[in-house]
C-alpha positions in Angstrom: 1.9 -43.9 1.6 4.7 -42.3 -0.4 4.5 -39.0 -2.4 6.0 -38.7 -5.6 6.5 -35.7 -7.7 5.6 -35.7 -11.4 9.3 -35.8 -12.3 9.7 -39.1 -10.3 6.7 -40.5 -12.1 7.7 -39.7 -15.5 11.0 -41.3 -14.9 9.4 -44.6 -14.7 8.3 -44.8 -18.3 10.2 -46.1 -21.2 10.7 -44.2 -24.4 12.3 -45.0 -27.5 13.1 -41.6 -29.2 12.9 -41.0 -32.9 15.2 -38.6 -34.7 12.3 -36.7 -36.2 9.9 -34.9 -34.0 6.4 -35.7 -33.8 5.4 -32.4 -32.6 5.8 -29.0 -34.2 4.9 -25.5 -33.9 2.7 -24.5 -36.9 3.7 -20.7 -37.0 6.3 -19.1 -34.5 4.8 -15.7 -35.1 1.4 -17.0 -33.5 3.4 -18.0 -30.4 5.2 -14.6 -30.3 1.7 -12.8 -30.0 0.4 -15.2 -27.6 -0.1 -13.5 -24.3 -0.6 -16.5 -22.0 2.0 -18.8 -23.5 -0.2 -21.6 -21.9 1.6 -24.3 -23.7 4.6 -23.7 -21.3 2.5 -24.6 -18.4 -0.2 -27.1 -19.4 2.0 -30.0 -20.5 2.8 -32.5 -17.9 6.2 -33.2 -19.3 7.4 -29.7 -19.6 7.8 -30.3 -23.5 7.4 -26.5 -24.3 9.6 -23.6 -23.2 9.6 -20.1 -24.4 12.9 -18.6 -25.4 12.4 -14.9 -24.9 15.6 -13.8 -26.7 14.9 -15.9 -29.8 11.1 -15.3 -29.7 10.6 -19.0 -30.3 9.1 -22.1 -28.6 11.4 -24.7 -28.0 9.9 -28.1 -28.3 11.6 -31.0 -26.4 9.7 -33.8 -28.2 11.9 -36.2 -26.5 10.0 -35.6 -23.3 6.6 -36.2 -24.7 4.2 -38.7 -23.0 1.7 -38.6 -25.8 -1.2 -37.4 -23.8 -2.4 -35.1 -26.5 -2.9 -32.1 -24.1 -1.0 -29.7 -26.4 -3.2 -30.4 -29.5 -6.3 -29.7 -27.4 -5.2 -26.9 -25.0 -3.3 -24.4 -27.4 -6.1 -21.8 -28.0 -4.6 -20.9 -31.2 -4.6 -24.5 -32.5 -1.0 -23.7 -33.2 0.7 -27.3 -32.3 0.9 -29.8 -35.0 0.7 -33.1 -33.0 0.9 -36.9 -34.4 1.8 -40.0 -32.9 5.4 -41.1 -33.2 6.0 -43.5 -36.2 6.0 -47.3 -35.5 8.3 -48.5 -32.9 9.0 -45.2 -31.4 7.4 -43.3 -28.4 6.4 -44.3 -25.1 5.9 -47.6 -23.5 3.7 -47.6 -20.4 4.1 -50.3 -17.9 2.1 -51.1 -14.7 3.8 -50.5 -11.4 
């Protein structure tokens, strides 16, 4: 049996990227006060990354697999998440 990394599995999906993000940080000040910065580790697609110099959370929405983890796991409810508009987003396929 073959062992694949998460990155290998994420590479198999198809995604049509919109120019407008469907993800947003509601308030950067909340992120700055957050001790755990858990959003940087709970996302399987590594969408969120903390920029210590700028004190902001970078959101790479282009990587999002639309699992919804971020809207549930942020203890401060500081992530605005909606599905991408019609025709954009992820296309899963079997195999």
